[in-house]
C-alpha positions, 0 to 999 in steps of 0.5 A: 543417547540414554537418559538414566535416572540417578536411581539406575546402575549399569546392571539395569541397562544390561538387564534391559538389553538382555530381556529385549534381545531374548524376549524375556529373562529370569535372573538366573539365566541372565546371571549365567549368560555372561552378558549380565555379569552380576549374581542372580540375587543382584539381578533379581533385586535390580529387576524388581527395581526396574518393575517399580519404575515401569521398565520391566514387567514381572510375569510370575515364576521369575520371568521378566519382560520389557515394557514399552517404557523400557523399550523407549528408555533403551531407544533414548526416547524417555528420561528415567530421572524421578523428577523429569518428564518422560519425554525427551526433547529431540534436537531435531524437533520440527514442531516449529515447521508444523506450526508454520503450516497450521498458520498458513492453513488458517 
């Protein structure tokens, strides 16, 4: 499950998915792919926003690559809301069992 911030739009997920799958991407190639069904201008605008939030990196000449933070967002490991901490609490957090183990070792 992904935790997208209120600043994000559906195009952002498509852009991140495309760049992760292809290894890099240019707005024109994304728009022409049929997977990211938005204009080149709109994809460019959203890619810049994703760079501002650390999900993409702009290498120059219109080429974007996904960052580790972007990968973690796609994998549902972080929350991109402005006020939320990056880490998302897992439903399967086993920190209590490791705390019990540490207590037994003392």
